C-alpha positions, 0 to 999 in steps of 0.5 A, a space after each residue: 500500500 505504501 508503495 502504491 501511495 509513493 507511486 501515486 505521489 510521484 505521478 502527481 509531482 511529475 505532472 505538476 513539474 510538467 505543467 510548470 515547464 509548459 512554455 510557448 516559443 515566440 521565435 516565430 508566430 506560434 501555430 494553433 497546435 503549438 499553443 494547445 500543447 501548452 495546455 491552452 483550451 479554447 471554448 467553442 465559440 457560440 457562433 460556430 454552429 451558425 458558421 457550419 450552416 452558412 457559407 461564410 463568403 456566400 452572403 452579403 454583409 449583414 448587421 449581426 452576422 457572427 464573425 466570418 459570415 460577412 462577405 470575404 474572410 476576416 481576422 479570426 479572434 479566439 480566447 483561451 481559458 486562464 492558464 499558467 505557462 512561460 514565454 521563451 524566444 531562442 535561448 531566452 526563457 521566462 518563468 511561468 505566469 498565470 495568464 488571466 486572459 489569452 487572446 489570439 488572432 488568425 489572419 485570413 491567410 491562415 484560415 481554411 474553409 470550415 464547411 457548411 454542414 454538421 459537425 461544425 469546424 473551426 476555420 483553422 488547423 493545428 498548422 495555422 499561425 497566429 498573427 498576434 497574441 495578447 496576454 493579461 495577468 493580475 496579482 501582487 505588484 511586487 511579483 507581477 511587475 518583476 515578471 513583466 520586466 523579465 518577460 520583456 527581456 525574454 523578447 529581446 527588449 532592453 528598457 532601462 525606464 521599465 527596469 527602474 520603474 520596477 526595481 525602485 518601486 516607482 509604481 507606488 507613486 506613478 502607478 502606470 507604465 506603458 510603452 510600444 516597441 515598434 522597431 522590432 519583429 515581433 512588435 510589442 506593446 506593454 501596459 502595466 498598472 497598479 490599482 491601490 484603491 481596492 482594499 489594503 493590498 494593491 492589485 497589479 495588472 500586466 498586459 502585453 500584445 505581441 504582433 507579427 503583422 506590422 502592416 495590420 492587415 486583416 
């Protein structure tokens, strides 16, 4: 019995370690398959059933149509359930962060025909690359903002103002920091904030948008 208990504990610890090591490589635009391998789960969109019944390009644009049903392909937006994983790029690795929100976009060039009949299918495959991803986290500012600064370094960005704002705890007096790093691929936009109004413990927020589509094409 003791052996079985030890084996079970070992499996639990191994599973926990595997979860902690989940990471997403940003050296190039990740594919849908690469994102799901981190454990990301994307709830079925409520418009998917309608998408299966009506050809997305066969009808003129109409107000109220679900995404993808207007004439011509459109950028597809999907949101994953909250999940903890790290970001990495090349040989640079970040620590795991619990992401409150993970939103990704797929350009029309990465989409496929979802078909007209049941069962409904997403207009993307495991090999479809995202064009951008927006990650949002919240928590203790002292921890979260250091994670944010480390994440920026993982992406190859050096920002002395950000490092000073975090290391010197300037956020206690100047609660917001934002910057856009446009002169690189991928393009990065960053927002950090601290809300000290709710209760005795301030709440930090961290949002980063990583964009491989600088032309902004849909």
